[in-house]
C-alpha positions, 0 to 999 in steps of 0.5 A: 641340602642341595641336590642336582639331577637330570631328566631320565638317566639313559640319554646322558653319555657325558656322565660316563667315561667313553660311553658307547651306549645308553647310560644305565641306572647304576652308572647315573646313580654313581654320579648324581643322587636324584633322577626325574622319570616321566614313565608314569605319565604315559602309563603307571608302571608295576610295583615290580618295576619300581622294585627293580629301580630300587635294586640298581641305586644306593639306599639314599638315592631318590626319584622324582616321578611325573604324575600320570596324564589323567592326574594332570588333566592332559587328556582334556579335549581328547577321549572322554575320561570318567571320574572312575578312570581318574580315581583309579589312576590315583589308586594305581599310583599310590600302589606303584610308589609304595616301595619308594615311600617305605625306603624314603626314596620318593623325593616328590611326585611332579605334577607338570600341568598342561599349558591350557591349565590356567589359574581358574576356580575350577583348577585351584579346586583341582589342586585341592582334590589332588591333595585329597587323592594323594593323601600325604605323598609329597607333591610338586606342581609345575605350571606352564601358563602365565596366568598363574604368575600375575604379580598381584596374585603370586603371594596368594598362590604361594600361601594356597600351595603352602596350605596344601603342603605342595612344592612350587616348581621354579621353572626356567624356560623361554617366556614372553608376555603371554606365553610360557612362565617366568622364573619365579624363585618363590617357595611354598613348601619349607621342605623342598625347593625344586628348580626345573631348567628347560633352557632358553631356546625361544625359537625352538620352544615356541615354534612347534614344527615337526621336529619341535619335541627334538629341539625345544630344549636345545640349549647350553647354559653359559657359565654366567647363567650357571653362576646366577643359578648357583646364587639363587640356589644358595639363597633358597637353601637358607629357606628350605630343608632341600633345594633340588635342581633338575636340568632338562635342557638336553636335546643337544646333550647339554643337561649332564655337562651343565649339571656337573658344572653347577655341581662344581660351582656349588662345591657339591659332592656325591659318593654314589655309595652308602649312607652319604648324601650330596651336600655342601662341603 
């Protein structure tokens, strides 16, 4: 199975004909079968908020939710956080996602680690502790430091993630020798391959001026680039139960058009209604 989604649902007017305001979750779910939400990264929502999301989507629609910043250690070097604070975040996260788990609507929890989260013994151990804290919840990990992708160690990394039942996030982003991560189309978990496409705007990505957050994903994938992704996705689909592609190149509103173009290249369909799933014809 192949699925396609976007980061957030509001900021994609290309999904709705003659859209004059933010896209609503029901409008989004009528076009695409999954969405990635970063709300929990900043603050873990109430269970009632999650239930409200569920009421607005088909029963087979799924959510990718970002892990909270305490769970990914984005707070390191900032205000002191106790071990109890971190444990409480995991506990509250479990409680928050219960409705999605019960309804089979949680695709995965995305642990997008900060760029300073390097491949060290301590951080490898933290991955083990994450699995322990998350119990059997689905987990996907996105690394943002190139130390994780030493060619001599990549196979070992995939074996380690497999042992922890974690999905390796395949990232497309600008990268240089010692900055950013390469596109490594390797899978660790046989149930899911997750691709997150941030665009290739090197100037906007690496030069962190005052408008950095507004321009870092300013990129429109070309037809040739989308065709290459389609080939990669098709190859991965032979290795795993599901390949999910999430477009995050939206500073210029290009994520939705690119997602719809890839959908058409792969001949995918999604009814947005009832029990059907988005799949190859």
